[in-house]
A tleap script that builds the chain and sets N, CA, C and O, in Angstrom:
source leaprc.protein.ff14SB
mol = sequence {
  NMET ALA LEU PRO GLY ARG ALA ASP ARG SER
  LEU GLY ARG VAL GLY VAL ARG SER THR GLN
  VAL ARG GLN ALA ILE ALA ARG ASP LEU HIE
  ASP ARG VAL ALA GLN THR LEU THR THR MET
  LEU ILE GLU LEU GLU ASN TYR LYS THR GLU
  HIE ASP GLY ASN GLN ALA VAL LEU ARG GLN
  LEU ASP GLY LEU GLN SER SER THR CTHR
}
set mol.1.N position { 119.965 276.281 64.500 }
set mol.1.CA position { 118.647 276.848 64.270 }
set mol.1.C position { 118.669 278.379 64.242 }
set mol.1.O position { 117.641 278.998 63.966 }
set mol.2.N position { 119.782 278.979 64.513 }
set mol.2.CA position { 119.865 280.437 64.475 }
set mol.2.C position { 119.881 280.959 63.045 }
set mol.2.O position { 119.569 282.126 62.808 }
set mol.3.N position { 120.231 280.131 62.118 }
set mol.3.CA position { 120.335 280.558 60.731 }
set mol.3.C position { 119.013 281.027 60.125 }
set mol.3.O position { 119.011 282.049 59.439 }
set mol.4.N position { 117.890 280.340 60.339 }
set mol.4.CA position { 116.637 280.837 59.764 }
set mol.4.C position { 116.272 282.245 60.255 }
set mol.4.O position { 115.760 283.053 59.480 }
set mol.5.N position { 116.526 282.538 61.510 }
set mol.5.CA position { 116.246 283.880 62.024 }
set mol.5.C position { 117.079 284.928 61.321 }
set mol.5.O position { 116.584 286.003 60.982 }
set mol.6.N position { 118.344 284.616 61.101 }
set mol.6.CA position { 119.227 285.533 60.374 }
set mol.6.C position { 118.731 285.734 58.943 }
set mol.6.O position { 118.708 286.850 58.425 }
set mol.7.N position { 118.345 284.646 58.331 }
set mol.7.CA position { 117.846 284.726 56.953 }
set mol.7.C position { 116.599 285.598 56.889 }
set mol.7.O position { 116.453 286.408 55.973 }
set mol.8.N position { 115.703 285.438 57.854 }
set mol.8.CA position { 114.491 286.263 57.891 }
set mol.8.C position { 114.844 287.738 58.033 }
set mol.8.O position { 114.263 288.589 57.359 }
set mol.9.N position { 115.793 288.037 58.905 }
set mol.9.CA position { 116.197 289.438 59.097 }
set mol.9.C position { 116.844 289.993 57.829 }
set mol.9.O position { 116.599 291.135 57.441 }
set mol.10.N position { 117.664 289.172 57.197 }
set mol.10.CA position { 118.315 289.610 55.956 }
set mol.10.C position { 117.285 289.878 54.869 }
set mol.10.O position { 117.367 290.880 54.158 }
set mol.11.N position { 116.327 288.988 54.746 }
set mol.11.CA position { 115.262 289.197 53.763 }
set mol.11.C position { 114.456 290.446 54.087 }
set mol.11.O position { 114.045 291.176 53.185 }
set mol.12.N position { 114.234 290.689 55.359 }
set mol.12.CA position { 113.512 291.894 55.766 }
set mol.12.C position { 114.268 293.148 55.363 }
set mol.12.O position { 113.670 294.109 54.879 }
set mol.13.N position { 115.585 293.141 55.562 }
set mol.13.CA position { 116.401 294.302 55.180 }
set mol.13.C position { 116.399 294.495 53.663 }
set mol.13.O position { 116.351 295.623 53.174 }
set mol.14.N position { 116.450 293.402 52.935 }
set mol.14.CA position { 116.407 293.484 51.469 }
set mol.14.C position { 115.070 294.072 51.026 }
set mol.14.O position { 115.022 294.902 50.118 }
set mol.15.N position { 113.997 293.644 51.662 }
set mol.15.CA position { 112.676 294.175 51.325 }
set mol.15.C position { 112.573 295.661 51.595 }
set mol.15.O position { 112.020 296.405 50.785 }
set mol.16.N position { 113.104 296.101 52.735 }
set mol.16.CA position { 113.087 297.527 53.077 }
set mol.16.C position { 113.914 298.308 52.067 }
set mol.16.O position { 113.490 299.365 51.599 }
set mol.17.N position { 115.080 297.798 51.733 }
set mol.17.CA position { 115.953 298.483 50.773 }
set mol.17.C position { 115.291 298.555 49.397 }
set mol.17.O position { 115.380 299.579 48.720 }
set mol.18.N position { 114.639 297.494 48.987 }
set mol.18.CA position { 113.938 297.497 47.697 }
set mol.18.C position { 112.857 298.567 47.671 }
set mol.18.O position { 112.689 299.270 46.675 }
set mol.19.N position { 112.134 298.683 48.761 }
set mol.19.CA position { 111.092 299.708 48.862 }
set mol.19.C position { 111.707 301.099 48.780 }
set mol.19.O position { 111.168 301.975 48.104 }
set mol.20.N position { 112.823 301.307 49.458 }
set mol.20.CA position { 113.487 302.611 49.423 }
set mol.20.C position { 113.954 302.955 48.008 }
set mol.20.O position { 113.820 304.096 47.565 }
set mol.21.N position { 114.493 301.980 47.316 }
set mol.21.CA position { 114.961 302.209 45.945 }
set mol.21.C position { 113.784 302.536 45.034 }
set mol.21.O position { 113.871 303.458 44.223 }
set mol.22.N position { 112.690 301.797 45.157 }
set mol.22.CA position { 111.495 302.075 44.341 }
set mol.22.C position { 110.963 303.478 44.617 }
set mol.22.O position { 110.571 304.185 43.688 }
set mol.23.N position { 110.947 303.884 45.877 }
set mol.23.CA position { 110.464 305.218 46.218 }
set mol.23.C position { 111.373 306.297 45.643 }
set mol.23.O position { 110.888 307.320 45.161 }
set mol.24.N position { 112.677 306.083 45.687 }
set mol.24.CA position { 113.619 307.057 45.130 }
set mol.24.C position { 113.440 307.180 43.619 }
set mol.24.O position { 113.471 308.284 43.077 }
set mol.25.N position { 113.255 306.059 42.945 }
set mol.25.CA position { 113.028 306.081 41.494 }
set mol.25.C position { 111.723 306.800 41.177 }
set mol.25.O position { 111.668 307.600 40.242 }
set mol.26.N position { 110.684 306.526 41.937 }
set mol.26.CA position { 109.386 307.179 41.714 }
set mol.26.C position { 109.498 308.687 41.900 }
set mol.26.O position { 108.943 309.451 41.111 }
set mol.27.N position { 110.213 309.121 42.939 }
set mol.27.CA position { 110.394 310.564 43.169 }
set mol.27.C position { 111.150 311.198 42.013 }
set mol.27.O position { 110.779 312.271 41.536 }
set mol.28.N position { 112.211 310.537 41.563 }
set mol.28.CA position { 113.013 311.069 40.471 }
set mol.28.C position { 112.192 311.187 39.190 }
set mol.28.O position { 112.253 312.208 38.505 }
set mol.29.N position { 111.432 310.156 38.868 }
set mol.29.CA position { 110.579 310.205 37.679 }
set mol.29.C position { 109.545 311.314 37.790 }
set mol.29.O position { 109.322 312.059 36.836 }
set mol.30.N position { 108.919 311.424 38.947 }
set mol.30.CA position { 107.914 312.469 39.165 }
set mol.30.C position { 108.531 313.847 38.976 }
set mol.30.O position { 107.964 314.696 38.289 }
set mol.31.N position { 109.687 314.069 39.582 }
set mol.31.CA position { 110.331 315.376 39.489 }
set mol.31.C position { 110.715 315.710 38.051 }
set mol.31.O position { 110.530 316.841 37.603 }
set mol.32.N position { 111.246 314.731 37.333 }
set mol.32.CA position { 111.641 314.979 35.941 }
set mol.32.C position { 110.432 315.277 35.066 }
set mol.32.O position { 110.468 316.203 34.256 }
set mol.33.N position { 109.376 314.512 35.220 }
set mol.33.CA position { 108.169 314.731 34.415 }
set mol.33.C position { 107.559 316.088 34.743 }
set mol.33.O position { 107.168 316.829 33.840 }
set mol.34.N position { 107.479 316.414 36.015 }
set mol.34.CA position { 106.904 317.701 36.415 }
set mol.34.C position { 107.729 318.857 35.863 }
set mol.34.O position { 107.170 319.846 35.387 }
set mol.35.N position { 109.041 318.744 35.922 }
set mol.35.CA position { 109.899 319.805 35.405 }
set mol.35.C position { 109.747 319.945 33.890 }
set mol.35.O position { 109.687 321.062 33.376 }
set mol.36.N position { 109.685 318.844 33.186 }
set mol.36.CA position { 109.521 318.876 31.734 }
set mol.36.C position { 108.186 319.496 31.345 }
set mol.36.O position { 108.132 320.332 30.444 }
set mol.37.N position { 107.110 319.095 32.015 }
set mol.37.CA position { 105.791 319.657 31.707 }
set mol.37.C position { 105.736 321.147 32.009 }
set mol.37.O position { 105.149 321.911 31.243 }
set mol.38.N position { 106.331 321.565 33.103 }
set mol.38.CA position { 106.348 322.986 33.449 }
set mol.38.C position { 107.085 323.780 32.380 }
set mol.38.O position { 106.626 324.845 31.967 }
set mol.39.N position { 108.215 323.271 31.936 }
set mol.39.CA position { 108.976 323.942 30.878 }
set mol.39.C position { 108.155 324.025 29.596 }
set mol.39.O position { 108.143 325.061 28.930 }
set mol.40.N position { 107.473 322.945 29.252 }
set mol.40.CA position { 106.637 322.949 28.051 }
set mol.40.C position { 105.528 323.989 28.152 }
set mol.40.O position { 105.259 324.705 27.188 }
set mol.41.N position { 104.887 324.075 29.306 }
set mol.41.CA position { 103.801 325.039 29.470 }
set mol.41.C position { 104.311 326.472 29.366 }
set mol.41.O position { 103.637 327.330 28.797 }
set mol.42.N position { 105.481 326.732 29.904 }
set mol.42.CA position { 106.070 328.073 29.793 }
set mol.42.C position { 106.384 328.387 28.338 }
set mol.42.O position { 106.103 329.487 27.863 }
set mol.43.N position { 106.966 327.426 27.631 }
set mol.43.CA position { 107.276 327.631 26.216 }
set mol.43.C position { 106.006 327.850 25.393 }
set mol.43.O position { 105.991 328.691 24.494 }
set mol.44.N position { 104.949 327.107 25.690 }
set mol.44.CA position { 103.680 327.309 24.985 }
set mol.44.C position { 103.151 328.715 25.220 }
set mol.44.O position { 102.670 329.367 24.292 }
set mol.45.N position { 103.238 329.178 26.448 }
set mol.45.CA position { 102.770 330.532 26.763 }
set mol.45.C position { 103.604 331.570 26.011 }
set mol.45.O position { 103.055 332.542 25.491 }
set mol.46.N position { 104.904 331.377 25.949 }
set mol.46.CA position { 105.766 332.293 25.189 }
set mol.46.C position { 105.401 332.279 23.709 }
set mol.46.O position { 105.350 333.330 23.070 }
set mol.47.N position { 105.152 331.109 23.172 }
set mol.47.CA position { 104.792 330.983 21.762 }
set mol.47.C position { 103.454 331.665 21.488 }
set mol.47.O position { 103.275 332.279 20.436 }
set mol.48.N position { 102.517 331.561 22.426 }
set mol.48.CA position { 101.221 332.239 22.269 }
set mol.48.C position { 101.415 333.745 22.192 }
set mol.48.O position { 100.754 334.419 21.402 }
set mol.49.N position { 102.304 334.266 22.996 }
set mol.49.CA position { 102.573 335.706 22.984 }
set mol.49.C position { 103.144 336.135 21.634 }
set mol.49.O position { 102.798 337.195 21.114 }
set mol.50.N position { 104.017 335.305 21.075 }
set mol.50.CA position { 104.630 335.614 19.783 }
set mol.50.C position { 103.621 335.564 18.635 }
set mol.50.O position { 103.813 336.237 17.622 }
set mol.51.N position { 102.554 334.780 18.774 }
set mol.51.CA position { 101.566 334.598 17.704 }
set mol.51.C position { 100.188 335.107 18.131 }
set mol.51.O position { 99.164 334.474 17.875 }
set mol.52.N position { 100.194 336.239 18.773 }
set mol.52.CA position { 98.979 336.794 19.371 }
set mol.52.C position { 97.858 337.024 18.357 }
set mol.52.O position { 96.689 336.848 18.698 }
set mol.53.N position { 98.177 337.404 17.146 }
set mol.53.CA position { 97.138 337.720 16.170 }
set mol.53.C position { 96.604 336.527 15.388 }
set mol.53.O position { 95.605 336.662 14.681 }
set mol.54.N position { 97.224 335.393 15.492 }
set mol.54.CA position { 96.843 334.226 14.698 }
set mol.54.C position { 95.933 333.313 15.526 }
set mol.54.O position { 96.404 332.508 16.329 }
set mol.55.N position { 94.633 333.456 15.314 }
set mol.55.CA position { 93.654 332.723 16.128 }
set mol.55.C position { 93.746 331.208 15.958 }
set mol.55.O position { 93.531 330.466 16.917 }
set mol.56.N position { 94.063 330.745 14.754 }
set mol.56.CA position { 94.174 329.298 14.532 }
set mol.56.C position { 95.323 328.713 15.359 }
set mol.56.O position { 95.185 327.651 15.966 }
set mol.57.N position { 96.441 329.410 15.372 }
set mol.57.CA position { 97.592 328.952 16.161 }
set mol.57.C position { 97.258 329.008 17.647 }
set mol.57.O position { 97.589 328.088 18.395 }
set mol.58.N position { 96.608 330.076 18.072 }
set mol.58.CA position { 96.259 330.217 19.490 }
set mol.58.C position { 95.321 329.104 19.948 }
set mol.58.O position { 95.462 328.593 21.060 }
set mol.59.N position { 94.362 328.724 19.098 }
set mol.59.CA position { 93.455 327.625 19.453 }
set mol.59.C position { 94.223 326.313 19.614 }
set mol.59.O position { 93.978 325.546 20.545 }
set mol.60.N position { 95.146 326.072 18.701 }
set mol.60.CA position { 95.947 324.847 18.797 }
set mol.60.C position { 96.816 324.854 20.059 }
set mol.60.O position { 96.942 323.836 20.741 }
set mol.61.N position { 97.403 325.993 20.356 }
set mol.61.CA position { 98.233 326.095 21.558 }
set mol.61.C position { 97.396 325.930 22.822 }
set mol.61.O position { 97.833 325.299 23.784 }
set mol.62.N position { 96.193 326.498 22.816 }
set mol.62.CA position { 95.292 326.312 23.965 }
set mol.62.C position { 94.970 324.833 24.163 }
set mol.62.O position { 94.920 324.344 25.291 }
set mol.63.N position { 94.751 324.123 23.045 }
set mol.63.CA position { 94.486 322.685 23.134 }
set mol.63.C position { 95.667 321.925 23.711 }
set mol.63.O position { 95.493 321.021 24.529 }
set mol.64.N position { 96.868 322.291 23.285 }
set mol.64.CA position { 98.066 321.648 23.835 }
set mol.64.C position { 98.203 321.922 25.331 }
set mol.64.O position { 98.528 321.028 26.113 }
set mol.65.N position { 97.952 323.166 25.712 }
set mol.65.CA position { 98.033 323.503 27.136 }
set mol.65.C position { 97.016 322.713 27.946 }
set mol.65.O position { 97.325 322.210 29.026 }
set mol.66.N position { 95.818 322.608 27.424 }
set mol.66.CA position { 94.770 321.870 28.144 }
set mol.66.C position { 95.134 320.402 28.322 }
set mol.66.O position { 94.813 319.800 29.347 }
set mol.67.N position { 95.798 319.831 27.338 }
set mol.67.CA position { 96.138 318.409 27.425 }
set mol.67.C position { 97.307 318.131 28.362 }
set mol.67.O position { 97.557 316.975 28.707 }
set mol.68.N position { 98.022 319.161 28.776 }
set mol.68.CA position { 99.174 318.954 29.656 }
set mol.68.C position { 98.933 319.403 31.087 }
set mol.68.O position { 99.831 319.318 31.925 }
set mol.69.N position { 97.747 319.872 31.370 }
set mol.69.CA position { 97.474 320.308 32.755 }
set mol.69.C position { 96.468 319.396 33.409 }
set mol.69.O position { 96.113 319.600 34.570 }
savepdb mol mol.pdb
quit
């Protein structure tokens, strides 16, 4: 009868490990997405500086920035 207790403990450890793996994946995805969006926003700002006199381009870039924040 000791076997069911062991099985329960093993399943508990598997559940904890699964949760840890899911959390690590979520953190990694969050960090990658945040880094990519930050880079995009910086590039958009640089592009706006390069096209300072073109109001049509600036409006489009402002729209892109708004959709990513």
